[in-house]
N, C-alpha and C positions, 0 to 999 in steps of 0.2 A: 633650614629655617632657624637653626640654633644661633647663628651669628645675628640674625634679624632680631630675635627675641632679646638677646643680650644688648644689641645696639639700641633697642627701643626702651630699655629700662636701666635703672641703676646708675652706678658711678660713671660709666662711659658717657652717657648722655649729660649728666650733671657737669662733668669736667668740660665738655664741649660748650655747654651753655655759659659756664663761668668764663671761658676764654673769649667767647663772642661778646659778652657784655662787659668785659674788663675795662673798656675805655668809655663807658657810659657813666655820667655823674649821678650821684644820689641826690637828685633834685626833682621837683615837680615839672611836668611838661606833657607834651603830646607826642605820639609816635604813630607811624603809618607803615603797614605792611603792603608791599606791592611788587610789581615787576615791570620790565620794559619789554615791549613786543619787538618783532623783527625789524620794524621801522623806527625803533628807538623811542616810541611813545610810552609814557608812563601809564600804568593801570593800577589804580588803588584797590586793594583787597580788604583791608581792615584799618580802621582808625581807632586809637585808644588814648586814654589819658591816665596819668599816674601822679601820685603825690598829693591828691586833694582829699584823701580820706585815709584812715589808718589801714584799711585793707589794701590800698594801692599806694604804698608808702613812698616810692621813688621810681623814676624812669628805669634805673638799673634793676631794681628788684622786680618791677612789673614785667619788663621785657624778658628778664631771665625766667620768671615764673611761666610766662606764656610759651617761651621756647621749650621749657622743660615739659609742661603739661600738655602742650598742643603739638608735640613732635610728629604726630600722625600726619600733619599737613605736608611734611616733607617726604614721607614714605608712601603717600597715596599715589605718587607718580611712578613708584617702583614696584609696589605690591598691589594685588587686587584688594578692593575694599573688604571682601569676605575674609581674606587672609588677615588683614589688619584687625578686624573684629575678633578673629580667633586669638590673635596675640593679645588683644585687650582683655579678652576673657581670662586668659592665663595670668596676665600681669595683675589685673585688678579684680579677679574672681567675680566677674559678671557685672561689675559696677562701671559707671562713667560712660555708658553708651551714648547719651545725648552730648556729652562733652567731646567725645571723639568724633561724632558726626559734625559738630561745630568746627572742630579743628580741621577736619578734612575739607571743609568749605574754603579754607585758606590755601588750598593747593595752588601751586604756581608761584608762590611768594619766592622771590630771589633777593629782595632787599628789605631792610627795615630802617627807616629814617626817623630821627627824633629831633624835637626842638624843645630845649629847656625853657621854662616860663616861670622863673622864680619870683617875678614881680607881679604876676597876674593875681588879682584878688579872687578869693573863692566865689564871691557873688557873680563874677563874670565868666566863670568856667563853663557853665551850661551854654552861654551865648557863643563862646569861642568854639566849643565842640560842635554846636549846631552849624555854625558857619563853615567849619572844616568839613563836616560830613556832606553838606550840600555842595561845596566846591569840589571836593575830591571824589564824591560819589562811590565810596568803598562798597564793594559787592557783598561783603559779609555783614556789615552793620545793618541790623534790622530796624532799629529805632531811627527815626528821621525828624528830629526836633526843628522848629522854625529858626532859621539862621539870622545872624547879624554879621556885618563885616568886622574883621579883627586883624591885628598885626601878625598873629601867629600864622595865618594863611599865607601872608606875604613871605614869611621866613621859610616855610616849606617850599614855596615856589622858587625862592632863591636857591635853596639846597638842591632841589631836583633839576632845575633848568640851568642855572648860572654857574654854580660852583663846580660842576662836572664831577661831583662826588661819586656818581655812578658812571663807570666807564661806558663809552658808547662804541 
């Protein structure tokens, strides 16, 4: 278990997250966690936004933060949930139970895609987010706002289906 505890905390995880997010621009936009099934169909797990408030300052920072803070989602397929909570207890001294439970709901994620949206006005963000949540139906998103059609959805569709960004 020593290697697991070390892998779930500290500089090892931070370096890995830095490497993963190195090619993401520091702009506002939307991102989606998901996976392909054995028939190569996309399944959306979580949809998020970044850069529209001070707390979520850019795609790069937000995705890095989630990869760092929600690393349990990748370990839940390797270790039993009980063992992950024991590790959380040691790392965080009993804190963040709810946050780790939320992270574990993202289990199965193999890909994160993002679409920069530097020209979208803040007044339109909620409508874009609502449209994307309805269209992609991410399993972890609990809030389901009323949607409107947007161009961002079309860009995600292009990335996932046409560009072949994710190998089949």
